[in-house]
C-alpha positions, 0 to 999 in steps of 0.5 A: 631487112636491108632496103634494096636501093638498086637492083642489078640485072647483068646484061640488061639495059636499064633506066633508073627513075626515082623509085623504079629500075626499068629493064629492056627485055626487047618486046617487054619491060621489067619494072623493079620497084626499089626501096628508094624514097624521094622528097623535094625532088631528091632521092634520099640516101636511106631506103624504106624496107619493103616499100618497093614490094608494097607499091608493086602489090598495091598497083597489082591490086588496083590493076586487077580490081579496076579491070581497065586495059593495062600493061601488066603481063605478070607480077610472078617472077617465076613466070618471067623469062630472065637471063640465066645469070639473074638471081630472082630472089631480090626481085620477088614481090617488087617486080612487074613484067609489062608490055611496051607502049608508046607513052603519052607524054602527059601526067593525067592528074585528077583532083578530088580535094583542094590540096598541094599545088592546087590549093596554092593556085586557088588561093592566088587566082581562084582557079586550078590549071585554068579551071574556075572553082567556087569561092570560099573553098578551104584547104583540103576541102572536097571539090564539088566534082573531081577535076582533070588537071594535066601536067607535062612529064619532067625527066627531073624536077617538078612536072609542070601543070598545064591547061587542057588546051595545051594538052590538046595541042600536045596529043590531039583533041580526041586523045585528050578527051578520052584520057580526061574521061577515063582518068576521072572515071577510074579515079572516082571508082578507086576513090569510092572503093578506098573510102569504104576501106578508110582512105580518102584519095585526095588526088592522083596521077595516071600514066597512059601508053599506046599499044596496038592502037589503044590507050592502056593504063601503065606505070603505077596506079593509086599508090601512096607515091602517085596519090595523096592518101588521107585517113578518113577518121582524121579528115579535117578540112581547113588545114593540111592532112595527115597522110599515108606516104612521105609525111614523116620524111618531109617533116623531118627534113624540114625540121633539121633545116636541110637546104634542099639544094645539097645532097640530103642527109641520112634518115634516122631509124625512127623516121624510117620505121614510121614511114614504113608503117604508114606504107604497110597500113595503106596496103592493109587497109586497101587490100584487107590482107596483112602484108607479108614480105617476100 
């Protein structure tokens, strides 16, 4: 199976993110999850076959399970009114037709465990995004309760962690309080469910948009690309954890000495295969069904 690195829908305006191609249908959008993979803020030249299908289906699974107001119209390509000259075949399994929203310009990050940039901040200051935490916590340790650590949305490069008060300045207190409350609640529900399926969701980010005067969940939800997924049976606090996402890719890029400033190298096939297997395992653990490519 050759990975889909870029979709092409003639005649439709498109904006390409690191993974998704976003097409404007007028009153709605078409989100096509490609097989692109990024690391260290670069999109790599090698794709991971079926990755886009896996991400699209995991999000669809969560949107349905969580029953939270969201932007999904349909993930069935046959129900999408596409231009006549568009071949629907490459879109199957990896595409969502969604409602347009006025996007809230904040990444709503929820952390249940101390890892990544949160661990670095805590180690230096005892705080994460201005939130004081108990002394003596170890890397990857579960926090006493999940914390909300918003970030600004960056078009390129790293998002910037901000304080809750800066979020209030950007979107208003009522909106900020609602997003904090709902994001933590969704994270907790998702994390409880995933743990029963053998996955620890250490942290995640949610995106929200305004539609008809209400805040609804948009983009992707609780996927290996938007979250840290750790296998329960290998969890061992005090060090970095094995993960279900790009770990093999990051480790290989570090091993070969890529400088992270020049275009990245092609990935070897064994790294592609191992990474694909991790994404498939995450899907199968969460959904309890075998992954069948479309």
